[in-house]
C-alpha positions in Angstrom: -34.0 13.2 -7.3 -30.6 13.5 -5.8 -28.2 10.7 -6.9 -26.6 8.7 -4.1 -22.8 8.4 -4.3 -21.7 5.0 -5.6 -18.9 3.3 -3.7 -18.4 -0.2 -5.0 -17.2 -2.7 -2.5 -14.1 -4.8 -3.3 -14.8 -8.3 -4.7 -13.2 -10.0 -1.7 -14.7 -7.7 0.9 -17.0 -10.6 1.8 -14.8 -13.7 1.5 -17.6 -16.2 2.0 -19.7 -14.6 -0.8 -16.7 -14.3 -3.1 -15.9 -18.0 -2.6 -19.4 -19.1 -3.6 -19.3 -16.8 -6.6 -16.0 -18.2 -7.8 -17.1 -21.8 -7.0 -20.3 -21.5 -9.0 -18.7 -19.6 -11.9 -15.7 -22.1 -12.1 -17.7 -25.3 -12.1 -20.4 -23.7 -14.2 -17.8 -22.9 -16.8 -16.6 -26.5 -16.8 -20.1 -27.7 -17.2 -20.7 -25.5 -20.2 -17.4 -26.6 -21.9 -18.2 -30.3 -21.3 -21.7 -29.8 -22.7 -20.5 -27.9 -25.7 -18.0 -30.7 -26.4 -20.7 -33.3 -26.3 -22.9 -31.4 -28.7 -20.1 -30.4 -31.0 -19.0 -34.1 -31.4 -22.6 -35.2 -32.2 -22.6 -37.5 -29.1 -25.9 -38.6 -27.6 -27.8 -36.0 -25.6 -28.2 -38.5 -22.8 -24.5 -38.1 -22.2 -25.2 -34.7 -20.8 -26.7 -36.4 -17.7 -23.3 -38.1 -17.1 -21.5 -34.7 -17.5 -23.8 -33.1 -15.0 -23.2 -35.9 -12.5 -19.4 -35.6 -13.0 -19.5 -31.8 -12.4 -21.7 -32.1 -9.3 -19.3 -34.7 -7.9 -16.3 -32.4 -8.5 -18.2 -29.5 -6.9 -18.9 -31.6 -3.8 -15.3 -32.8 -3.5 -14.0 -29.3 -3.9 -16.2 -28.2 -1.0 -14.6 -30.9 1.2 -11.1 -29.8 0.0 -11.9 -26.2 0.9 -12.6 -27.2 4.5 -9.3 -29.1 4.7 -7.3 -26.5 3.0 -8.6 -23.8 5.3 -7.0 -25.6 8.2 -3.8 -26.5 6.3 -3.1 -22.9 5.1 -2.3 -21.8 8.6 0.3 -24.5 9.2 4.0 -24.5 8.3 5.0 -24.8 4.7 6.1 -28.5 5.0 2.9 -29.6 6.7 0.7 -27.5 4.3 2.2 -28.8 1.0 2.8 -32.4 2.2 -0.7 -33.0 3.5 -2.1 -31.1 0.6 -0.4 -33.5 -1.9 -1.7 -36.5 0.0 -5.3 -35.1 0.3 -5.3 -34.1 -3.4 -4.2 -37.6 -4.6 -6.9 -39.2 -2.4 -9.5 -36.8 -3.8 -8.4 -37.4 -7.4 -8.7 -41.2 -6.8 -12.2 -40.8 -5.3 -13.3 -38.5 -8.1 -12.0 -40.9 -10.8 -13.6 -43.9 -9.0 -17.0 -42.2 -8.9 -16.7 -41.2 -12.6 -15.6 -44.6 -13.6 -18.5 -46.2 -11.8 -21.1 -43.9 -13.5 -19.5 -44.4 -16.9 -19.6 -48.2 -16.3 -23.3 -47.9 -15.8 -23.8 -45.7 -18.9 -21.5 -47.6 -21.2 -22.6 -51.1 -20.1 -23.0 -53.3 -23.1 -21.3 -50.7 -25.3 -17.7 -50.7 -24.3 -15.9 -53.7 -22.8 -13.5 -51.8 -20.4 -12.7 -52.7 -16.8 -13.3 -50.4 -13.8 -9.6 -49.9 -13.3 -9.0 -49.0 -17.0 -11.7 -46.4 -16.8 -10.4 -45.0 -13.5 -6.9 -44.6 -14.8 -8.1 -42.9 -18.0 -10.3 -40.5 -16.0 -7.6 -39.7 -13.3 -5.7 -37.4 -15.7 -8.8 -35.2 -16.5 -10.1 -35.2 -12.9 -6.6 -34.6 -11.5 -6.2 -31.6 -13.8 -9.5 -30.1 -12.6 -8.9 -30.6 -8.9 -5.2 -29.6 -9.2 -6.2 -26.4 -10.9 -8.9 -25.8 -8.3 -6.4 -26.3 -5.5 -3.8 -24.1 -7.0 -6.3 -21.3 -7.5 -7.6 -21.7 -3.9 -4.2 -21.3 -2.4 -3.2 -18.5 -4.8 -6.3 -16.4 -3.9 -5.8 -17.0 -0.2 -2.1 -16.1 -0.3 -3.0 -13.0 -2.3 -5.6 -12.0 0.3 -3.1 -12.6 3.1 -0.5 -10.4 1.4 -3.1 -7.7 0.9 -4.1 -7.8 4.6 -0.5 -7.5 5.6 0.0 -4.6 3.2 -3.1 -2.9 4.5 -1.9 -3.4 8.1 1.5 -2.0 7.2 -0.1 1.0 5.5 -2.3 1.7 8.6 0.8 1.5 10.8 2.7 3.9 8.5 -0.3 6.2 8.6 -0.4 6.1 12.4 3.4 6.8 12.5 3.1 9.7 10.1 0.2 11.1 12.1 2.2 10.8 15.3 5.2 12.5 13.7 2.9 15.3 12.4 1.5 15.7 15.9 5.1 15.9 17.3 6.0 18.5 14.7 2.8 20.5 15.4 3.5 20.6 19.1 7.1 21.7 18.5 5.9 25.1 17.4 7.7 27.8 19.3 5.6 28.9 22.3 7.6 32.0 23.2 4.7 34.3 22.0 2.7 32.6 24.8 5.3 33.6 27.4 5.3 37.1 26.1 1.5 37.3 26.1 1.3 36.0 29.7 4.0 38.5 30.7 2.0 41.3 29.1 -1.2 40.2 30.8 0.6 40.0 34.1 1.9 43.5 33.6 -1.6 44.8 32.8 -3.1 43.2 35.8 -0.4 44.7 38.1 -1.2 48.1 36.5 -4.9 47.4 37.1 -5.7 47.8 33.4 -8.5 45.3 33.4 -10.0 45.9 30.0 -6.8 45.6 27.9 -5.9 42.5 30.0 -9.3 41.0 29.3 -9.1 41.7 25.6 -5.7 40.1 25.4 -7.0 37.0 27.3 -9.9 36.8 24.9 -7.7 36.8 21.9 -5.3 34.4 23.4 -8.0 31.9 24.3 -9.5 32.1 20.8 -6.1 31.4 19.3 -5.3 28.5 21.6 -8.7 27.0 21.2 -8.1 26.7 17.5 -4.5 25.4 17.8 -5.4 22.8 20.4 -8.7 21.5 18.9 -7.6 21.1 15.3 -6.1 17.7 14.5 -2.4 17.6 13.7 -2.9 16.1 10.2 -5.8 18.5 9.4 -5.6 20.6 6.3 -7.3 24.0 6.1 -7.9 26.5 3.4 -5.6 29.5 2.9 -8.4 31.7 4.0 -8.8 29.8 7.3 -5.0 29.9 7.9 -5.0 33.7 7.3 -7.8 34.1 9.9 -5.7 32.2 12.4 -2.7 34.3 11.6 -4.8 37.5 12.1 -5.9 36.2 15.4 -2.3 35.6 16.4 -1.2 39.0 15.1 -4.0 40.7 17.2 -2.3 39.4 20.3 1.1 40.6 19.2 -0.2 44.0 18.0 -1.2 44.7 21.6 2.5 44.5 22.5 4.0 46.2 19.5 1.2 48.5 18.4 2.2 50.6 15.4 5.6 48.9 15.2 3.8 45.8 13.8 2.4 46.4 10.4 0.8 43.7 8.2 -0.2 43.2 4.6 -2.2 40.3 3.1 -2.4 39.7 -0.6 -4.4 36.6 -1.2 -5.9 35.8 -4.6 -9.5 34.6 -4.5 -8.6 31.2 -6.1 -5.6 30.8 -3.8 -7.8 31.4 -0.7 -9.7 28.2 -1.5 -6.5 26.1 -1.7 -5.5 23.8 1.1 -2.4 23.5 3.2 -1.4 21.9 6.5 -2.9 23.8 9.4 -0.6 26.1 11.4 2.0 25.9 8.7 2.6 29.7 8.3 2.5 30.7 12.0 6.2 29.9 12.7 7.1 32.2 9.8 5.1 35.1 11.1 6.5 34.4 14.6 10.0 34.5 13.3 9.3 37.8 11.5 8.1 39.3 14.7 11.0 38.1 16.7 13.8 39.0 14.2 12.3 41.9 12.3 9.7 43.7 14.4 11.2 43.3 17.9 14.8 44.4 17.3 13.9 47.6 15.4 12.6 50.8 17.0 10.5 51.6 13.9 9.3 48.0 13.8 8.7 46.2 10.5 6.1 45.2 8.0 5.1 41.6 7.6 3.6 40.6 4.2 1.8 37.4 3.2 1.1 36.7 -0.5 -0.8 33.7 -1.8 -1.3 32.9 -5.5 -1.7 30.1 -7.9 1.1 29.3 -10.3 -0.3 26.8 -12.8 -1.5 23.8 -10.7 0.6 24.8 -7.6 0.0 27.1 -4.7 2.7 29.6 -3.9 2.7 31.3 -0.5 5.4 33.9 0.4 5.9 35.4 3.9 8.3 38.4 4.0 9.4 41.1 6.4 11.2 44.4 6.2 13.6 43.6 9.0 17.4 43.6 8.9 17.6 40.1 7.5 20.8 38.1 7.9 23.5 40.7 7.9 26.2 38.6 9.3 28.2 36.8 6.5 28.9 33.8 8.6 25.2 33.4 9.5 24.3 33.8 5.9 26.8 31.2 4.7 25.3 28.7 7.1 21.8 29.3 5.8 21.1 27.7 2.4 19.1 29.8 0.0 17.0 27.0 -1.5 15.4 24.1 0.4 13.6 21.8 -2.0 12.6 18.4 -0.7 13.3 16.6 2.6 16.7 16.0 4.0 18.8 18.0 1.6 19.8 20.8 3.8 20.9 21.5 7.4 18.4 22.8 9.9 18.0 26.6 10.1 16.3 26.5 13.4 13.3 24.9 15.1 10.6 26.9 13.3 12.0 26.6 9.7 13.0 23.0 10.2 9.6 22.2 11.6 8.0 23.6 8.5 10.4 21.8 6.2 9.7 18.4 8.0 5.9 18.9 7.8 6.1 19.7 4.1 8.2 16.5 3.6 5.7 14.4 5.5 2.7 15.8 3.6 4.2 16.1 0.1 7.4 14.2 -0.1 9.7 15.8 -2.6 6.8 17.5 -4.4 7.3 20.8 -2.7 9.5 23.9 -2.7 10.8 25.7 0.3 12.9 28.7 -0.7 14.6 31.3 1.6 15.6 34.7 0.1 17.8 37.1 2.0 18.6 40.3 -0.1 21.8 42.1 0.8 19.9 45.3 1.6 17.8 43.6 4.3 14.5 41.9 4.5 13.7 38.2 4.7 11.4 36.1 2.6 10.3 32.5 2.7 8.5 31.0 -0.3 6.5 27.8 0.0 5.2 26.1 -3.1 3.0 22.9 -2.9 0.6 21.1 -5.2 -2.8 22.8 -5.5 -5.6 21.1 -3.7 -9.0 22.7 -3.4 -11.3 22.5 -0.4 -13.8 20.4 -2.5 -11.2 17.8 -3.2 -9.7 17.4 0.3 -11.3 15.2 2.9 -9.2 16.6 5.8 -10.5 20.2 5.8 -10.9 21.5 9.3 -13.8 23.6 10.5 -13.6 27.3 9.7 -11.9 29.4 12.2 -14.4 31.5 14.1 -12.4 33.7 16.5 -14.3 35.2 19.4 -14.9 38.9 19.0 -12.8 40.7 21.5 -14.3 43.6 23.4 -13.7 47.0 21.8 -11.3 48.8 24.1 -8.9 51.6 23.7 -5.9 49.9 25.2 -3.2 52.1 26.6 0.4 51.4 25.6 1.7 48.4 27.5 5.0 49.2 29.3 7.1 46.3 28.2 10.7 45.9 27.3 11.6 45.3 23.7 11.9 41.5 24.2 10.2 40.7 27.5 10.3 37.0 26.7 14.0 36.9 27.6 13.1 37.2 31.3 11.5 33.8 31.0 13.6 32.2 28.3 12.8 31.9 24.6 13.2 29.1 22.3 15.2 29.8 19.2 12.9 29.7 16.1 
């Protein structure tokens, strides 16, 4: 038989039930202590009846106090504590008077004490009980109020984080979309219907995934690679053999989780700054591996890199943690901010720019498997594009400039 998952509810999830549990446990404990005291001091067993009456009386008075305190706890501090003191003194007096009356009946003919003497003697014990009960009642309710406020603040922070993640997701550079639309427009003008249809199919599949997935969703590395391949299929119709790709993903690393669409800006940058400017194009490589309990992903290209010394001086080589470096562009800054939102300082974002060319970005985050994450998105299922032999698309090297590109 399959075992159902056990998820214990917090003790105060049902406040009414928690109140009665504490009420019965507290006064039951007092009853047991009083009874043990009677038996330990070899007092008459009949005295237990008097103890039971005293506990029942205290239980009933505490119920009345709970109704009054429930109204007072919402008032200002002056009203709450002032009225509470008056009500508590009245309750202690009533409790002591009832106890004194019952003891007068029990001890009649045994002890010659007046009602007032018994009442004053009992006020200390009864006052201690009701005072402790009142303090515990207010302490628990104030604790629950603080907990509710903390939960509300946590929910608001989560909503703010989700909104910021959504903003960062929607900042992803859309210039590839402009290029693709330009390409499709050119194909239509040249009446090359099949290549245009293939490009539209790939574009729709890619946009379907990017628009449907939630901003805070995490996906496995395998799913992220599938999305990247879908994006690269679109770009490969523009650059053909100039765009070469290589994926080296370890089997265990493929199951690791990372924020969705995290690597797309890196590949997009590589296409813009490595593949597009060079006649021979460039190779884009993605490597994913586990290093201890951390996932390391590297995206590199064989482009010219940052050859200008001034540009290289303005680009820090190591970005580790949030807010420690200046922005290196919308795409890289977007990734850095998303990593900071998701992992705080527990991540590594390193940029390597060898003097002989090439550009590499290394991301290292805590390892989280798909089984452990509750935010895994649905697997990417790209639509199968029609098999066509597309003729070369007559485009300029960077057609997006006719529309206007956003710096990545």
